[in-house]
C-alpha positions as CSV (number, residue, x, y, z in Angstrom):
1,M,9.9,-2.2,-14.3
2,Y,9.3,-0.4,-11.0
3,I,8.2,-2.1,-8.0
4,V,6.6,-0.1,-5.1
5,M,5.9,-1.8,-1.8
6,N,4.7,-0.5,1.5
7,R,5.5,-2.9,4.5
8,F,2.7,-2.7,7.1
9,K,2.9,-4.0,10.8
10,I,-0.6,-4.6,12.0
11,K,-1.2,-5.4,15.5
12,C,-2.5,-8.9,16.3
13,G,-6.3,-9.1,16.1
14,S,-6.6,-6.3,13.7
15,E,-5.9,-7.9,10.4
16,D,-9.6,-8.7,9.3
17,T,-10.0,-4.6,9.8
18,F,-6.7,-4.0,7.6
19,I,-7.6,-6.4,4.8
20,E,-11.2,-4.7,4.5
21,I,-9.6,-1.2,4.6
22,W,-7.5,-2.2,1.6
23,R,-10.6,-4.1,0.0
24,N,-12.8,-1.1,0.1
25,R,-10.2,1.2,-1.2
26,D,-11.4,3.1,-4.4
27,S,-7.6,3.3,-5.7
28,H,-8.3,4.1,-9.8
29,L,-4.8,2.4,-10.2
30,K,-6.3,0.4,-13.1
31,E,-7.4,3.7,-14.7
32,M,-3.4,5.0,-14.7
33,N,-1.0,4.4,-17.7
34,G,1.7,2.3,-16.9
35,F,0.3,0.3,-14.1
36,N,0.7,-3.2,-14.2
37,R,-0.6,-5.3,-10.9
38,F,-1.3,-5.0,-7.7
39,Y,-1.3,-7.5,-4.7
40,L,-1.8,-7.2,-0.8
41,L,0.5,-9.7,0.6
42,R,0.3,-11.2,4.2
43,G,3.3,-12.4,6.1
44,K,4.3,-14.1,9.3
45,S,2.6,-13.3,12.6
46,E,4.8,-12.2,15.2
47,E,3.6,-11.8,19.1
48,N,2.4,-8.2,18.5
49,Y,1.9,-7.9,15.0
50,T,1.6,-9.5,11.6
51,L,3.3,-8.4,8.6
52,F,1.4,-7.2,5.3
53,S,2.7,-5.8,2.4
54,S,1.2,-3.8,-0.4
55,Y,2.9,-4.6,-4.0
56,A,2.6,-2.5,-7.2
57,E,4.3,-3.1,-10.5
58,W,4.6,0.1,-12.8
59,E,6.2,0.0,-16.1
60,S,8.5,2.8,-15.0
61,K,9.4,5.1,-12.1
62,A,8.3,8.1,-14.3
63,D,4.7,6.3,-14.4
64,F,4.6,5.8,-10.8
65,D,5.6,9.6,-10.2
66,I,2.5,10.6,-12.4
67,W,0.3,8.4,-10.2
68,V,1.7,9.8,-6.9
69,N,0.8,13.5,-8.6
70,S,-2.6,12.6,-9.8
71,E,-5.9,13.4,-8.3
72,H,-6.5,9.8,-8.0
73,F,-3.6,9.3,-5.8
74,Q,-4.8,12.1,-3.7
75,H,-8.4,11.0,-3.1
76,T,-7.1,7.6,-2.3
77,H,-4.7,8.6,0.4
78,R,-6.7,11.4,1.7
79,N,-6.5,9.7,5.2
80,T,-3.0,8.5,5.1
81,N,-1.9,11.0,7.1
82,N,-4.8,11.2,9.4
83,R,-5.5,7.8,10.3
84,S,-7.6,8.7,13.4
85,N,-10.3,5.9,12.7
86,N,-7.9,3.2,12.4
87,K,-4.4,4.4,13.9
88,D,-4.8,1.9,16.7
89,I,-4.4,-1.0,14.3
90,Y,-0.7,-0.1,13.3
91,F,2.1,-1.4,15.5
92,E,4.2,1.1,14.0
93,P,4.2,3.5,10.7
94,A,4.3,1.8,7.2
95,Q,7.4,1.7,5.5
96,L,7.9,2.5,1.7
97,E,10.3,0.5,-0.7
98,C,10.9,1.3,-4.1
99,F,13.0,-0.7,-6.6
100,E,14.0,-0.6,-10.1
101,T,14.0,-3.9,-11.9
102,I,17.5,-5.1,-13.2
103,L,17.0,-8.5,-14.8
């Protein structure tokens, strides 16, 4: 199993906007071989931000790599590098974390 997580620090007061962005994404994940499940997780709120994490579970790193190189990925992430519409909701850039399961 291969787990991919992005950690987001979202400015306080912008949580609903962030959730709606994810709710309205057209990701096509369910169409990808090796994709198992996805969760958007909400964590603790601090003074300036609320922590969120996206959690995606894949059968293998190879399956995830195929997704990253797919047209679906390019379509889903077309505005990732240019968050001009919503850049003000992010306290800091997202942090990608990838894990291979051991047990």
